C-alpha positions in Angstrom: -28.3 93.1 49.4 -26.8 90.2 47.3 -30.3 89.4 46.1 -30.8 92.9 44.9 -27.4 92.8 43.1 -28.4 89.5 41.5 -31.7 91.1 40.4 -29.8 94.0 38.7 -27.4 91.7 36.9 -30.1 89.2 35.9 -32.2 91.9 34.2 -29.2 92.8 32.0 -28.1 89.2 31.4 -28.7 89.5 27.6 -26.5 92.6 27.4 -23.8 90.8 29.4 -23.9 87.8 27.1 -23.7 89.9 24.0 -20.7 91.8 25.4 -18.9 88.6 26.3 -19.6 87.2 22.8 -17.9 90.3 21.3 -15.0 89.9 23.6 -14.7 86.2 22.6 -14.8 87.1 18.9 -12.0 89.6 19.1 -10.0 87.3 21.3 -10.1 84.6 18.7 -9.0 87.1 16.0 -6.2 88.3 18.3 -5.0 84.7 19.0 -5.1 83.7 15.3 -3.2 86.9 14.3 -0.5 86.3 16.9 -0.1 82.7 16.0 0.4 83.7 12.4 3.1 86.2 13.4 0.9 89.3 12.8 0.6 91.9 15.4 -2.9 92.5 16.7 -2.5 95.6 18.9 -4.8 95.2 21.8 -3.9 98.2 23.9 -6.5 100.7 22.7 -9.2 98.2 22.0 -9.0 96.3 25.2 -9.2 99.3 27.5 -11.7 101.4 25.4 -14.0 98.4 25.2 -13.5 97.7 28.9 -14.9 101.1 29.6 -17.7 100.7 27.1 -18.6 97.4 28.8 -19.1 99.1 32.2 -20.8 102.1 30.6 -23.4 100.2 28.5 -24.4 97.8 31.3 -24.7 100.4 34.0 -26.8 102.6 31.7 -29.1 99.6 31.0 -29.4 99.0 34.8 -30.3 102.6 35.5 -32.7 102.6 32.5 -34.5 99.6 33.9 -34.8 101.2 37.3 -36.4 104.3 35.8 -38.6 102.4 33.4 -40.0 99.9 35.9 -39.9 102.2 38.9 -37.7 99.8 40.9 -36.7 102.4 43.4 -40.3 103.3 44.2 -41.1 99.6 44.7 -38.2 98.9 46.9 -39.1 101.9 49.1 -42.4 100.3 50.1 -40.6 97.1 51.1 -39.0 96.6 54.6 -35.6 97.6 53.2 -33.2 100.1 54.7 -32.4 103.1 52.5 -28.8 102.3 52.9 -29.4 98.9 51.4 -31.2 100.3 48.4 -28.4 102.8 47.7 -25.7 100.3 48.6 -27.1 97.7 46.2 -26.5 99.9 43.2 -22.9 100.7 44.3 -22.1 97.1 44.9 -23.5 96.3 41.5 -21.3 99.0 39.9 -18.3 97.7 41.7 -19.1 94.2 40.4 -19.3 95.5 36.8 -16.0 97.3 37.2 -14.2 94.2 38.5 -15.8 92.0 35.8 -14.6 94.5 33.1 -11.1 94.6 34.5 -10.9 90.8 34.8 -11.9 90.3 31.2 -9.5 93.0 30.0 -6.7 91.4 32.0 -7.4 87.9 30.6 -7.4 89.3 27.1 -4.2 91.3 27.6 -2.3 88.5 29.3 -3.4 85.9 26.7 -1.9 88.1 23.9 1.1 88.8 26.1 1.7 85.0 26.5 1.6 84.6 22.7 3.3 87.8 21.6 5.2 89.4 24.5 6.7 92.1 22.2 3.3 93.8 21.9 3.0 94.9 25.5 5.1 94.5 28.6 3.8 93.0 31.8 4.2 96.3 33.6 2.2 98.1 30.8 -0.7 95.7 31.3 -0.8 96.1 35.0 -0.7 99.9 34.7 -3.3 100.0 32.0 -5.7 97.8 33.9 -5.3 99.9 37.0 -6.2 103.0 35.0 -9.2 101.2 33.5 -10.3 100.2 37.0 -10.1 103.7 38.3 -11.8 105.3 35.2 -14.7 102.8 35.5 -14.9 103.3 39.2 -15.1 107.0 38.9 -17.7 106.8 36.1 -19.9 104.4 38.1 -19.6 106.6 41.2 -20.4 109.8 39.4 -23.3 108.3 37.3 -24.9 106.7 40.4 -24.5 109.9 42.4 -26.2 111.9 39.6 -28.9 109.2 39.4 -29.8 109.5 43.0 -29.5 113.3 42.9 -31.4 114.3 39.8 -33.0 111.1 38.4 -32.2 109.0 35.4 -33.0 111.4 32.5 -30.9 114.3 33.7 -28.1 112.1 35.0 -27.8 110.5 31.5 -27.6 113.9 29.9 -24.9 115.1 32.3 -23.0 111.8 31.9 -23.0 112.0 28.1 -21.9 115.7 28.3 -19.0 114.8 30.6 -17.9 111.9 28.4 -18.1 114.0 25.2 -16.2 116.9 26.8 -13.5 114.5 27.9 -13.3 112.9 24.5 -13.1 116.3 22.8 -10.5 117.5 25.2 -8.4 114.4 24.5 -8.7 114.9 20.8 -8.0 118.6 20.7 -5.0 118.7 23.0 -2.6 117.5 20.3 -4.1 120.1 17.9 -3.2 123.1 20.1 0.0 121.8 21.6 3.1 121.0 19.6 3.8 117.4 18.9 7.2 117.2 20.8 5.5 118.6 23.9 2.7 116.0 23.6 5.1 113.2 23.1 7.1 114.4 26.1 4.0 114.5 28.2 2.9 111.0 27.2 6.4 109.7 27.8 6.3 111.2 31.3 2.8 109.7 32.0 3.9 106.3 30.8 7.0 106.5 33.0 4.8 107.4 36.0 2.4 104.5 35.2 5.3 102.1 35.1 6.3 103.0 38.7 5.6 100.1 41.1 3.6 102.3 43.5 1.5 104.1 40.9 -1.3 101.4 40.5 -1.9 101.5 44.3 -2.2 105.3 44.2 -4.7 105.1 41.4 -6.7 102.4 43.2 -6.7 104.5 46.4 -7.8 107.7 44.6 -10.5 105.9 42.7 -11.8 104.1 45.8 -12.0 107.4 47.8 -14.0 109.0 45.0 -16.3 106.0 44.8 -16.8 106.0 48.5 -17.5 109.8 48.5 -20.1 109.3 45.8 -21.7 106.5 47.7 -21.9 108.6 50.9 -23.3 111.6 49.0 -25.9 109.4 47.3 -27.1 108.0 50.6 -27.5 111.5 52.1 -29.5 112.7 49.1 -31.7 109.6 49.0 -32.5 109.9 52.7 -33.4 113.5 52.3 -35.5 113.1 49.1 -39.0 111.5 49.2 -38.7 110.3 45.6 -36.5 110.0 42.5 -37.6 112.5 39.8 
C-alpha cells in the first residue's frame, strides 16, 4: 500500500512543491513584518490556505486517477480491493497531516516572534479544527469518488464548498451583529477548552472511518468507476 501512496504523491510532486514555495514566500513576509514590529495576522491565511492545500492536491490526485484510468489498471493487478480503496484514504490522511504540520510550523514561528498575535491555545484549537475540516473533506470527496466517479464527485464537492462559503458569508447579514459576536465568542470559548481538540479529532476520525468503510462496500459492489 505504501508504494501506491508514494505513486499518488509522486504524480503530484510539482503541485506539492509549488504549494510549499508559496508557504515559504508568505512565511518570509510574516517573519520580516514581525521583526520590524508590524503585525502580519496569520490566522485566516494559515488555516484557509491549509484547507486549500489539501483540496487542490486531492483534486489533482483524483483527476489523475480519472484521466489515466488508474483504478481500472489496479483492478487487473493482484491487488485486494481493500488495498486499492485504502491507498486513497491513506494518501488523504497523509495530505491532511502534512497540511496541519505546515500550518502549525507557520503559526508557531509567528507566535515565537510576536506572541501577541495569537495565543498558544488559539493555535492548538485552530489546527485541530483545520485537521477535522480537511479530514471530513477528504473522506467525503473520496466517498463520492468511489460512489459516482470523478466528474460527478467534483461537481458535488464544489457545490458543498460553495454552499458552506455562502452560508458563512450570509449568516452575519441576517443575524444581528451582537448575536453573531456572542456566538463567535461562545465558539472561541469552546475551542479553548482543553478537551475540545480531542473531541474534534474523535468526530473527524469517525466520519473519515465511516467514509472509508462506505467506499469499500461500494467499490466491492461496483464492477467499474463511472
